[in-house]
C-alpha positions as CSV (number, residue, x, y, z in Angstrom):
1,M,31.7,-85.4,-45.7
2,K,28.2,-86.3,-47.2
3,L,26.7,-87.2,-43.8
4,I,27.5,-83.6,-42.3
5,K,26.6,-81.9,-45.6
6,D,23.1,-83.4,-45.5
7,K,22.6,-82.4,-41.9
8,L,23.6,-78.8,-42.7
9,K,21.3,-78.5,-45.8
10,N,18.4,-79.7,-43.7
11,M,19.2,-77.7,-40.6
12,R,16.3,-75.8,-39.0
13,I,16.8,-72.6,-37.2
14,T,14.6,-70.8,-34.5
15,I,15.5,-67.3,-33.1
16,G,14.3,-65.4,-30.1
17,M,14.9,-63.2,-27.4
18,G,15.1,-63.9,-23.6
19,T,16.5,-62.9,-20.2
20,N,18.3,-65.1,-17.7
21,N,18.1,-65.3,-13.9
22,F,20.9,-67.2,-12.1
23,T,21.1,-67.7,-8.5
24,M,24.2,-69.4,-6.9
25,N,24.3,-71.4,-3.6
26,R,27.7,-72.9,-2.8
27,G,28.6,-73.2,-6.4
28,S,25.3,-74.8,-7.6
29,F,23.2,-72.6,-9.9
30,R,19.6,-72.4,-10.0
31,Y,18.6,-71.3,-13.4
32,R,15.5,-69.7,-14.7
33,Q,14.8,-67.7,-18.0
34,K,12.0,-65.9,-19.6
35,I,11.6,-66.3,-23.3
36,E,10.1,-63.0,-24.7
37,K,10.1,-64.0,-28.3
38,K,10.6,-67.2,-30.4
39,V,10.3,-67.2,-34.1
40,P,10.8,-70.3,-36.4
41,L,12.8,-69.5,-39.6
42,Y,12.8,-71.1,-43.1
43,C,15.5,-71.5,-45.5
44,I,14.7,-69.1,-48.3
45,K,17.9,-69.3,-50.3
46,T,20.9,-71.7,-50.6
47,E,24.0,-71.2,-52.7
48,E,26.4,-74.2,-52.9
49,N,29.8,-75.1,-54.1
50,P,32.3,-77.8,-53.1
51,D,33.8,-75.8,-50.6
52,E,31.0,-73.6,-49.1
53,I,27.3,-73.6,-48.4
54,R,25.5,-70.4,-47.8
55,M,22.0,-70.3,-46.6
56,I,19.6,-67.3,-45.7
57,F,16.9,-68.3,-43.2
58,A,13.8,-65.9,-42.7
59,D,10.5,-65.9,-41.0
60,K,7.2,-66.2,-43.1
61,E,7.0,-62.2,-43.3
62,R,10.7,-62.0,-44.0
63,T,11.2,-59.5,-41.2
64,E,13.8,-61.6,-39.3
65,M,16.9,-62.9,-41.0
66,V,19.8,-65.2,-40.2
67,N,22.7,-66.1,-42.3
68,A,24.4,-69.5,-42.1
69,I,27.9,-69.9,-43.7
70,C,29.3,-73.3,-43.8
71,R,32.9,-73.4,-45.0
72,K,34.9,-76.6,-45.7
73,A,37.6,-76.8,-43.2
74,E,40.7,-78.9,-43.0
75,A,39.0,-81.2,-40.7
76,G,35.3,-80.9,-41.7
77,W,32.9,-78.0,-41.8
78,Q,33.2,-74.8,-39.9
79,I,29.6,-73.1,-39.6
80,Q,29.0,-69.5,-38.5
81,I,25.7,-68.3,-37.9
82,T,25.2,-64.4,-38.0
83,C,22.1,-62.2,-37.3
84,P,21.7,-58.5,-38.3
85,D,19.4,-57.9,-35.4
86,Q,21.6,-57.5,-32.3
87,S,18.7,-57.8,-29.9
88,I,18.5,-61.5,-30.9
89,N,20.0,-63.8,-28.2
90,R,18.3,-67.0,-28.5
91,F,19.3,-69.6,-31.3
92,W,17.9,-73.1,-31.6
93,L,19.6,-75.3,-34.3
94,T,17.8,-78.5,-35.1
95,M,19.6,-81.2,-37.2
96,K,18.2,-84.6,-38.4
97,Q,19.7,-87.8,-36.8
98,N,19.1,-91.4,-37.5
99,H,18.8,-93.3,-34.1
100,E,22.1,-92.2,-33.0
101,S,23.7,-92.3,-29.5
102,F,25.6,-89.4,-28.1
103,Y,28.6,-89.0,-25.8
104,G,30.6,-86.3,-24.3
105,C,29.4,-82.8,-23.5
106,G,32.2,-82.7,-20.8
107,E,31.7,-85.1,-17.7
108,T,28.6,-86.9,-16.8
109,Y,28.2,-89.2,-13.9
110,S,24.8,-90.9,-14.0
111,T,24.9,-92.0,-17.7
112,L,27.4,-92.3,-20.7
113,N,25.1,-92.4,-23.7
114,L,23.2,-89.0,-23.7
115,K,20.5,-90.4,-26.1
116,G,17.0,-89.3,-24.6
117,E,18.5,-86.7,-22.4
118,K,19.0,-82.9,-22.4
119,I,22.1,-81.6,-21.0
120,R,23.2,-78.1,-20.0
121,I,26.7,-76.7,-20.7
122,F,27.4,-74.5,-17.7
123,V,30.1,-75.4,-15.1
124,A,28.8,-75.7,-11.6
125,E,29.4,-77.6,-8.2
126,H,28.4,-81.2,-9.0
127,Q,27.7,-81.8,-5.5
128,N,24.9,-79.5,-4.3
129,T,23.0,-79.6,-0.8
130,M,19.5,-79.9,-2.3
131,R,20.3,-83.1,-4.2
132,I,22.3,-84.7,-1.2
133,G,19.3,-83.8,1.1
134,K,16.9,-85.5,-1.2
135,K,19.2,-88.6,-1.4
136,L,19.4,-88.7,2.5
137,I,15.6,-88.3,2.9
138,R,15.1,-90.9,0.3
139,T,17.4,-93.4,2.0
140,K,15.8,-92.8,5.5
141,L,12.3,-93.4,4.1
142,L,12.9,-96.2,1.5
143,G,16.3,-97.6,2.5
144,K,19.3,-97.8,0.3
145,H,18.9,-97.7,-3.5
146,P,22.2,-97.4,-5.0
147,E,21.0,-98.0,-8.3
148,H,18.7,-94.9,-8.2
149,V,19.5,-92.0,-10.8
150,D,17.6,-88.9,-11.8
151,R,17.2,-87.5,-15.1
152,L,20.4,-85.7,-16.3
153,T,18.7,-82.5,-16.0
154,G,18.8,-83.0,-12.2
155,Y,22.5,-83.0,-12.1
156,E,25.2,-80.2,-12.6
157,S,28.8,-81.0,-13.7
158,Y,32.3,-79.7,-12.8
159,Y,33.1,-80.0,-16.4
160,A,30.9,-79.1,-19.0
161,Q,31.9,-78.7,-22.7
162,P,29.9,-77.6,-25.8
163,A,31.2,-80.8,-27.8
164,F,29.6,-84.2,-28.5
165,V,30.6,-87.3,-30.5
166,S,27.8,-89.3,-32.3
167,S,27.8,-92.9,-33.0
168,G,27.3,-91.8,-36.6
169,K,31.1,-91.3,-36.4
170,Y,31.1,-87.5,-36.4
171,F,31.4,-84.9,-33.7
172,V,30.2,-81.3,-33.1
173,H,32.2,-78.7,-31.2
174,C,30.8,-75.2,-30.6
175,D,32.9,-72.1,-30.2
176,V,30.5,-70.4,-27.7
177,R,31.2,-68.8,-24.4
178,Q,27.8,-68.6,-22.7
179,Y,25.2,-70.9,-21.4
180,C,23.8,-73.4,-23.9
181,E,22.1,-76.8,-23.9
182,F,22.0,-80.0,-26.1
183,D,18.8,-81.8,-26.5
184,F,18.9,-85.4,-27.7
185,R,15.4,-86.4,-26.6
186,K,13.8,-86.9,-30.0
187,E,14.5,-90.0,-32.1
188,D,14.8,-88.1,-35.3
189,S,16.5,-84.9,-34.4
190,F,18.8,-83.2,-31.9
191,T,18.7,-79.5,-31.0
192,M,21.5,-77.3,-30.0
193,Y,20.3,-74.1,-28.0
194,F,22.6,-71.1,-27.5
195,Q,22.4,-67.6,-26.0
196,E,24.7,-65.9,-28.8
197,A,25.2,-66.5,-32.4
198,P,27.1,-69.7,-32.6
199,S,30.1,-70.9,-34.5
200,F,30.9,-74.6,-34.6
201,L,32.8,-77.3,-36.2
202,M,31.5,-80.6,-37.5
203,A,33.8,-83.3,-38.4
204,E,33.3,-86.8,-39.5
205,A,35.6,-89.9,-39.8
206,G,35.8,-93.6,-40.2
207,S,36.6,-94.4,-36.5
208,Y,36.4,-92.9,-32.9
209,E,40.2,-92.8,-32.9
210,A,40.3,-90.5,-35.9
211,L,37.7,-88.4,-34.4
212,S,39.6,-88.1,-31.2
213,S,42.6,-87.1,-33.2
214,I,40.8,-84.2,-35.0
215,L,39.3,-83.2,-31.6
216,A,42.7,-83.0,-30.0
217,D,44.1,-81.0,-33.0
218,K,41.2,-78.6,-32.4
219,L,41.1,-78.3,-28.7
220,G,44.8,-79.1,-27.8
221,H,47.0,-81.9,-26.8
222,Q,47.7,-83.0,-23.2
223,H,51.0,-82.7,-21.7
224,D,53.5,-85.4,-20.8
225,L,53.6,-86.2,-17.0
226,P,56.4,-87.0,-14.5
227,D,57.9,-90.6,-14.9
228,W,57.4,-91.2,-11.1
229,I,53.6,-91.1,-11.2
230,D,53.4,-94.7,-12.2
231,D,55.8,-96.0,-9.6
232,G,53.1,-96.9,-7.0
233,I,50.5,-95.1,-5.0
234,I,50.1,-91.4,-3.9
235,L,48.7,-91.6,-0.4
236,A,46.7,-88.8,1.1
237,I,48.2,-88.2,4.5
238,Q,47.5,-85.1,6.6
239,Q,48.0,-83.4,10.1
240,G,51.7,-82.6,9.9
241,T,55.2,-83.9,9.6
242,D,55.2,-86.1,12.6
243,V,52.1,-88.0,11.5
244,L,53.6,-88.2,7.7
245,K,56.8,-89.8,9.2
246,T,54.9,-92.3,11.4
247,K,52.6,-93.4,8.6
248,L,55.5,-93.6,6.2
249,E,57.2,-96.0,8.5
250,E,54.0,-98.2,8.6
251,C,54.2,-98.0,4.8
252,R,57.7,-99.3,4.7
253,K,57.0,-102.2,7.0
254,A,53.9,-103.1,4.9
255,G,55.8,-103.0,1.6
256,I,53.7,-100.2,0.0
257,H,55.2,-98.7,-3.0
258,V,54.7,-95.0,-2.1
259,N,55.7,-92.7,-5.0
260,G,54.1,-89.7,-3.5
261,I,52.3,-88.2,-0.4
262,W,49.6,-85.7,-1.0
263,S,49.0,-83.5,2.2
264,Q,46.2,-81.1,1.3
265,D,46.5,-79.3,4.5
266,W,50.0,-78.3,3.8
267,C,48.8,-74.8,4.4
268,G,46.9,-75.4,7.6
269,C,43.4,-76.7,8.5
270,R,40.2,-75.6,9.8
271,K,37.5,-77.7,11.5
272,T,34.0,-77.1,10.5
273,G,30.6,-78.8,10.7
274,F,31.5,-80.2,7.2
275,G,34.6,-81.8,8.4
276,Y,38.5,-81.4,8.5
277,Q,39.0,-78.8,5.7
278,V,42.1,-76.9,4.3
279,M,42.9,-73.4,5.4
280,W,43.1,-71.5,2.2
281,N,46.4,-69.5,2.9
282,W,48.8,-70.5,0.4
283,K,52.0,-70.9,2.3
284,Y,53.3,-73.9,4.4
285,D,51.8,-73.9,8.0
286,E,55.0,-74.1,10.2
287,S,53.2,-75.5,13.2
288,L,52.0,-78.4,11.3
289,Y,54.8,-78.9,8.8
290,H,58.0,-78.2,10.6
291,D,60.6,-76.9,7.9
292,L,58.7,-78.3,5.1
293,P,61.2,-77.6,2.4
294,S,63.9,-79.7,4.2
295,F,61.4,-82.5,4.7
296,I,60.4,-82.5,1.0
297,Q,64.1,-82.9,0.3
298,E,64.4,-86.0,2.7
299,L,61.4,-87.6,1.0
300,H,63.2,-86.9,-2.5
301,Q,66.2,-89.0,-1.2
302,E,63.6,-91.9,-0.9
303,H,62.1,-91.2,-4.3
304,I,58.8,-90.1,-2.6
305,H,57.3,-86.8,-4.0
306,F,55.2,-84.3,-2.2
307,L,51.9,-83.0,-3.3
308,G,49.8,-80.1,-2.0
309,Y,46.6,-78.3,-2.7
310,I,45.4,-74.8,-3.9
311,N,42.2,-73.2,-5.3
312,P,41.4,-69.8,-6.4
313,F,39.9,-68.7,-2.8
314,L,41.6,-67.1,0.0
315,A,40.7,-67.5,4.0
316,L,39.5,-64.3,5.3
317,E,41.1,-64.5,8.5
318,K,44.6,-65.1,7.1
319,D,47.4,-62.7,6.0
320,I,47.5,-63.6,2.2
321,Y,43.9,-62.5,1.9
322,Q,44.8,-59.1,3.6
323,E,47.5,-58.5,1.2
324,A,45.0,-59.4,-1.6
325,K,42.4,-57.0,-0.1
326,A,45.0,-54.2,0.2
327,K,46.0,-54.5,-3.4
328,D,42.3,-54.7,-4.5
329,Y,42.8,-58.2,-6.2
330,C,39.6,-59.8,-5.5
331,V,36.3,-60.2,-7.5
332,K,33.7,-57.4,-6.3
333,N,30.1,-57.3,-5.8
334,K,27.9,-54.6,-7.1
335,D,28.6,-52.4,-4.1
336,G,32.4,-52.5,-4.8
337,E,33.3,-54.9,-1.9
338,D,35.1,-58.1,-2.1
339,Y,32.6,-60.8,-3.3
340,L,32.4,-63.3,-0.5
341,V,31.4,-66.7,-1.7
342,K,30.1,-69.2,0.8
343,I,32.0,-72.7,0.5
344,T,30.4,-75.4,2.5
345,T,30.2,-73.7,5.9
346,F,32.4,-70.4,5.6
347,P,32.9,-67.6,3.1
348,A,35.8,-67.0,1.1
349,A,37.1,-64.2,-1.3
350,M,37.9,-65.1,-4.9
351,I,40.9,-63.8,-6.9
352,D,40.1,-61.6,-9.9
353,F,41.9,-63.4,-12.9
354,T,41.0,-60.4,-15.3
355,N,43.4,-58.2,-13.3
356,P,46.8,-58.9,-14.7
357,E,48.4,-57.8,-11.5
358,A,46.4,-60.1,-9.5
359,Y,46.8,-62.9,-12.0
360,A,50.6,-62.5,-11.8
361,W,50.6,-62.2,-8.1
362,Y,48.5,-65.6,-7.6
363,K,50.7,-67.3,-10.1
364,N,53.9,-66.2,-8.1
365,L,52.4,-67.7,-4.8
366,I,52.5,-71.0,-6.7
367,K,56.1,-70.6,-8.1
368,E,57.5,-69.3,-4.7
369,N,55.4,-71.0,-2.0
370,M,54.9,-74.4,-3.7
371,I,57.3,-75.1,-6.6
372,G,59.8,-73.0,-4.7
373,I,59.9,-75.3,-1.8
374,G,60.2,-78.5,-3.7
375,M,56.5,-79.4,-4.1
376,D,56.1,-82.1,-7.0
377,G,52.5,-81.5,-7.8
378,W,49.2,-80.4,-6.5
379,M,45.2,-80.4,-6.6
380,A,44.2,-77.4,-8.4
381,D,40.7,-77.4,-7.2
382,F,37.4,-75.4,-7.8
383,G,37.2,-73.0,-10.8
384,E,33.1,-73.4,-11.1
385,Y,32.1,-70.7,-8.7
386,L,32.3,-67.3,-10.6
387,P,29.0,-65.5,-9.7
388,L,27.1,-64.1,-12.6
389,D,26.3,-60.9,-10.6
390,A,30.1,-60.3,-9.9
391,V,31.9,-57.1,-11.0
392,L,35.3,-57.9,-12.6
393,Y,38.3,-55.8,-13.1
394,S,38.2,-56.0,-16.9
395,K,34.4,-55.0,-17.0
396,E,33.7,-58.1,-18.9
397,D,30.2,-59.8,-18.3
398,P,30.7,-62.7,-15.9
399,A,27.9,-64.5,-17.8
400,V,30.5,-64.7,-20.7
401,L,33.4,-65.6,-18.5
402,H,31.8,-67.9,-16.2
403,N,32.4,-71.2,-18.4
404,Q,36.0,-69.9,-19.4
405,W,37.0,-69.5,-15.7
406,P,38.3,-73.1,-15.2
407,A,40.5,-72.8,-18.2
408,I,41.7,-69.5,-17.0
409,W,42.4,-71.0,-13.6
410,A,44.2,-74.1,-15.5
411,K,46.3,-71.8,-17.6
412,L,47.7,-70.0,-14.5
413,N,48.7,-73.3,-12.9
414,R,50.3,-74.4,-16.4
415,E,52.3,-71.1,-16.7
416,A,53.6,-71.3,-13.1
417,I,55.1,-74.8,-14.1
418,V,56.5,-73.6,-17.5
419,E,57.9,-70.5,-16.0
420,S,59.6,-72.3,-13.2
421,G,61.3,-74.6,-15.6
422,K,59.5,-77.6,-14.3
423,E,57.6,-79.1,-17.3
424,G,57.5,-82.9,-17.1
425,Q,58.8,-82.8,-13.5
426,V,55.8,-81.1,-11.7
427,F,52.1,-81.6,-12.4
428,F,48.6,-80.6,-11.2
429,F,45.1,-82.1,-11.5
430,T,42.0,-80.2,-11.8
431,R,38.3,-80.9,-11.4
432,A,36.6,-78.1,-13.3
433,G,36.6,-77.6,-17.0
434,N,35.2,-76.2,-20.2
435,T,36.7,-75.6,-23.7
436,G,40.3,-74.5,-23.2
437,T,41.1,-76.6,-20.0
438,I,42.4,-79.4,-22.2
439,K,45.4,-77.6,-23.4
440,Y,46.5,-76.5,-20.0
441,S,45.4,-79.0,-17.4
442,D,47.7,-82.0,-16.8
443,M,45.0,-84.2,-15.6
444,M,41.5,-84.3,-14.3
445,W,40.1,-85.9,-11.3
446,T,36.5,-86.8,-11.1
447,G,35.6,-84.6,-8.2
448,D,34.0,-85.3,-4.9
449,Q,32.3,-88.6,-5.0
450,H,30.2,-89.9,-2.1
451,V,31.9,-92.7,-0.1
452,D,29.2,-95.2,-1.1
453,W,28.1,-97.4,-3.9
454,S,25.5,-95.2,-5.5
455,M,25.4,-95.1,-9.3
456,D,25.2,-91.4,-9.6
457,D,27.6,-90.3,-6.8
458,G,29.6,-93.1,-5.5
459,L,32.2,-95.6,-6.9
460,P,30.2,-96.6,-9.9
461,S,29.9,-93.0,-11.2
462,V,33.8,-92.7,-11.7
463,I,33.4,-95.0,-14.9
464,P,31.1,-93.0,-17.0
465,A,32.6,-89.7,-15.7
466,S,36.0,-90.8,-16.9
467,L,34.7,-92.2,-20.3
468,S,32.6,-89.1,-21.0
469,L,35.7,-86.8,-20.4
470,G,37.7,-89.0,-22.9
471,M,34.8,-88.7,-25.4
472,S,35.1,-84.9,-24.9
473,G,38.8,-84.7,-25.7
474,F,40.1,-85.1,-22.1
475,G,41.9,-88.5,-22.0
476,I,43.8,-88.5,-18.7
477,S,41.7,-88.7,-15.5
478,H,41.4,-90.5,-12.3
479,S,39.3,-90.5,-9.1
480,D,39.9,-90.3,-5.2
481,A,40.4,-93.9,-4.2
482,G,37.7,-94.3,-1.4
483,G,35.6,-91.3,-2.5
484,Y,35.5,-87.9,-0.6
485,T,32.1,-86.9,0.7
486,T,31.0,-88.1,4.1
487,L,27.7,-86.7,5.4
488,F,25.2,-87.8,8.1
489,D,25.1,-91.7,7.9
490,M,27.4,-91.9,4.9
491,N,30.7,-93.5,6.1
492,R,33.4,-95.3,4.1
493,S,33.6,-99.0,4.7
494,K,36.7,-101.2,4.3
495,E,35.0,-103.0,1.4
496,L,34.4,-99.8,-0.4
497,L,38.0,-98.6,0.0
498,L,39.5,-102.0,-1.2
499,R,37.3,-102.2,-4.2
500,W,37.9,-98.7,-5.1
501,L,41.7,-99.1,-4.9
502,E,41.1,-102.2,-6.9
503,M,39.5,-100.4,-9.8
504,N,41.9,-97.4,-9.7
505,I,44.9,-99.8,-10.1
506,F,43.7,-99.9,-13.8
507,S,43.5,-96.2,-14.1
508,P,46.0,-93.4,-15.2
509,L,46.8,-92.5,-11.6
510,L,46.5,-94.3,-8.2
511,R,45.8,-91.9,-5.4
512,T,43.8,-92.1,-2.2
513,H,41.7,-89.4,-0.3
514,E,41.0,-89.4,3.4
515,G,37.7,-87.6,2.9
516,N,36.1,-84.5,4.6
517,Q,35.8,-86.6,7.8
518,P,38.7,-88.9,8.0
519,V,38.0,-90.3,11.5
520,R,34.6,-91.5,10.1
521,N,36.3,-93.4,7.1
522,V,38.2,-96.4,6.8
523,Q,41.9,-95.5,5.6
524,F,44.7,-97.3,3.9
525,D,46.2,-98.0,7.4
526,T,43.1,-98.7,9.4
527,D,44.2,-102.2,9.9
528,E,46.6,-105.0,8.6
529,E,44.2,-106.0,5.8
530,T,43.9,-102.5,4.4
531,L,47.7,-102.1,4.6
532,R,48.3,-105.4,2.8
533,Y,45.7,-104.5,0.2
534,T,47.2,-101.0,-0.4
535,A,50.6,-102.7,-0.9
536,F,49.0,-105.2,-3.4
537,A,47.4,-102.2,-5.3
538,S,50.6,-100.1,-5.3
539,A,52.7,-103.0,-6.5
540,L,50.3,-104.0,-9.3
541,H,49.9,-100.3,-10.5
542,K,53.6,-100.0,-10.6
543,A,53.9,-103.3,-12.6
544,L,51.7,-101.9,-15.2
545,K,54.0,-98.9,-15.8
546,P,55.5,-99.8,-19.2
547,Y,51.9,-100.4,-20.4
548,L,50.6,-97.1,-18.9
549,R,53.4,-95.0,-20.3
550,E,52.7,-96.3,-23.8
551,V,48.9,-95.7,-23.6
552,R,49.6,-92.2,-22.0
553,K,51.9,-91.5,-25.0
554,E,49.3,-92.5,-27.4
555,C,46.8,-90.1,-25.6
556,I,49.2,-87.1,-25.6
557,E,50.2,-87.7,-29.4
558,K,47.0,-88.8,-30.9
559,G,44.2,-87.7,-28.5
560,T,43.1,-91.3,-27.8
561,P,41.9,-91.4,-24.2
562,M,43.6,-93.8,-21.9
563,M,40.2,-95.1,-20.4
564,R,37.8,-95.7,-23.3
565,P,34.3,-97.1,-23.6
566,L,34.0,-100.5,-25.0
567,F,32.1,-99.1,-28.1
568,Y,35.2,-97.2,-28.9
569,H,36.7,-100.3,-30.6
570,Y,33.5,-102.7,-30.5
571,P,30.2,-101.8,-31.8
572,G,27.1,-102.9,-29.9
573,F,28.2,-101.5,-26.5
574,E,26.7,-98.2,-26.9
575,D,25.0,-98.3,-23.5
576,E,27.8,-100.0,-21.4
577,R,28.8,-97.8,-18.5
578,E,30.0,-100.4,-16.1
579,E,33.0,-101.8,-17.9
580,Y,35.8,-99.9,-19.7
581,L,39.1,-100.4,-21.6
582,L,42.3,-99.2,-20.5
583,G,44.1,-98.5,-23.7
584,R,43.4,-101.0,-26.5
585,D,44.3,-104.3,-24.6
586,I,42.9,-104.4,-21.1
587,L,39.3,-104.7,-20.3
588,V,38.2,-103.8,-16.8
589,A,34.9,-104.9,-15.0
590,P,35.2,-103.5,-11.6
591,I,33.2,-104.7,-8.6
592,I,30.8,-101.9,-8.0
593,K,28.0,-103.5,-5.8
594,E,28.3,-103.9,-2.2
595,G,28.9,-107.5,-1.0
596,A,29.6,-108.7,-4.5
597,L,32.1,-111.6,-5.0
598,K,31.2,-112.2,-8.7
599,R,29.7,-110.2,-11.4
600,E,28.4,-110.4,-14.9
601,V,30.8,-109.5,-17.6
602,R,30.0,-108.7,-21.2
603,L,32.9,-109.4,-23.5
604,P,33.1,-108.0,-27.1
605,D,34.0,-109.8,-30.2
606,D,37.6,-110.7,-29.6
607,T,39.5,-113.4,-27.8
608,W,40.2,-112.5,-24.2
609,I,42.4,-114.0,-21.5
610,E,41.2,-113.7,-17.9
611,A,44.3,-112.2,-16.4
612,G,44.1,-114.0,-13.0
613,T,43.2,-117.3,-14.2
614,G,44.7,-117.6,-17.8
615,K,41.4,-118.7,-18.9
616,L,40.3,-118.0,-22.6
617,Y,36.9,-116.3,-23.4
618,T,35.3,-115.1,-26.5
619,K,32.3,-112.9,-27.2
620,G,29.6,-113.4,-24.8
621,T,28.1,-112.8,-21.4
622,Y,29.8,-114.6,-18.4
623,I,29.5,-114.7,-14.5
624,I,33.0,-114.1,-13.3
625,D,34.3,-114.9,-9.7
626,A,35.9,-111.7,-8.1
627,P,37.2,-112.1,-4.7
628,L,39.8,-109.6,-3.4
629,Y,43.0,-109.8,-5.1
630,H,41.3,-111.2,-8.3
631,P,39.8,-108.2,-10.0
632,P,37.7,-109.1,-13.2
633,V,40.4,-108.0,-15.7
634,F,40.8,-109.3,-19.2
635,I,43.7,-109.1,-21.7
636,R,43.2,-109.1,-25.5
637,Q,45.0,-112.4,-26.7
638,S,46.4,-110.6,-29.8
639,S,48.0,-107.9,-27.7
640,Q,51.7,-107.5,-27.9
641,W,51.6,-106.8,-24.1
642,K,49.8,-110.1,-23.3
643,D,52.6,-112.0,-21.7
644,S,54.0,-109.1,-19.6
645,L,50.5,-108.0,-18.4
646,I,49.4,-111.4,-17.4
647,T,52.7,-112.2,-15.7
648,S,52.4,-108.9,-13.7
649,I,48.9,-109.5,-12.7
650,Q,49.1,-113.2,-11.8
651,G,52.4,-112.6,-9.9
652,K,51.0,-109.8,-7.7
653,E,47.7,-111.7,-7.1
654,K,49.5,-114.9,-6.1
655,F,52.0,-113.1,-3.8
656,Y,49.5,-111.0,-1.8
657,E,46.6,-113.5,-1.4
658,K,49.0,-115.8,0.7
């Protein structure tokens, strides 16, 4: 505890007053603030005993005062900042650091190590039109530069959490509700900025595993998942029962291990300028999906599960919205009208979860219209869009509830499953999050990646996104194989889909997405090669089931993330964002560059077996051949899983490459 105690005793505090100006456009928030007062404080009194440190801070004239009470907790130190002056709404807390690296803060896509960055903790739409527009203009003028990334301040995140882990083997988690920032740009200190008097926990341990365990005990452990999710691939197939039946027959002939069908348009579709989108009316569309409950039962006979889609919005032109409007269940604007939020190209109404009747009504839609017809899971999309100028049923300030909204949404979905008696049988996955999401959401997916190779938005971005989630306490995540967002000249190539499938074999869930413009994207059944590679991916993922189950069990019980950064077990890899560990024993170095048939791999200090060839490697940097069917994957020689993993991987490679 000495490290944390020293940081607390040398803490600096600045206070102030300010006002915010947030404007939202399609879930992206432009933030401006005006600081009206900023006053540095000095510690004028310290009282210390083994279990408590009390400090009083004041300005030079001793007209401004702040109290800091640091109490020893079971896991570390609990710190509470209080200020007698209720008009103070800005707090800057600065602590010393010794050339540390920092990780977490929710989900980051363009980098993993936050050293040298400032990150804002405010959930928002990661994909915004301004940033996409700049990317497209840059590509037109300068050509493709997939390695380009902006400063972290140029990005927003679906999942933002006021928690970080340091390479000094401690973590900080802040119990705050409003907008905040963590600034790691200085070499000798870091600053946490809050808009409310903060309370936070600091805990240290001898290993990252121990820190993950403490964080899980603090924030919540994840839930066990249905056994069938490891039995192959969940394929995105849309456009109705007839199309599903035709494509499933293709899958049978190709030998694809299909454990699930994900039909996001189960409730209907709309065709917009953005693409083929879901009609947000949460009951099955009888014109597309004839007698869907009976069809789902037919699928169950073949051990194929059916997944759908839902979000907190309602389509204005449909009957469920008319019912919500009549019952006054929607979030309001300042004129008392339903707040219509524009999503891509169309407006939609948002359910007010602070209204207990509306909350119960929406949950019942899931229980009756989804679980009730036999659905086995769904994507619980969005959660980031609560406007800060909205008027809520509870009269609470939306600025306070904005970051909590994703957790409230996840809680509603979790309760629907529990109250239906379907725990461990039905699951859902979310993209938005903040403190509280972990204990409710079954799994994250990394959102709407571009169908390209870009470091900040395409295939490579999935790796730091998953690893930063894991370092934030959310250890079970996956991505849309093939990506989602297709715009302008951006189309999914066959190579991109196959390499993305290849990477996602070695992840907690293997699932595809057709994208927002399916006809412009290569799909799993585009030709014989894609069908064959999908069969390979599904078979290999299924072969990894015993190992995946064990790694998931460890995550659920101990908080250890399934996908881990190399530094988690091996020092010296603090900046590595292109390789990862799946559990303790599999090192994955995906192909993330277009046209690449080999890649440089850095191996940490251990003895490794290249899974495809059986060749032994030790610590060092190597150029590894990586044609299709031979992903660069290494097994730790001392692993108890060594023989079964190598047999599984080599067997599938040799069978499908013929």
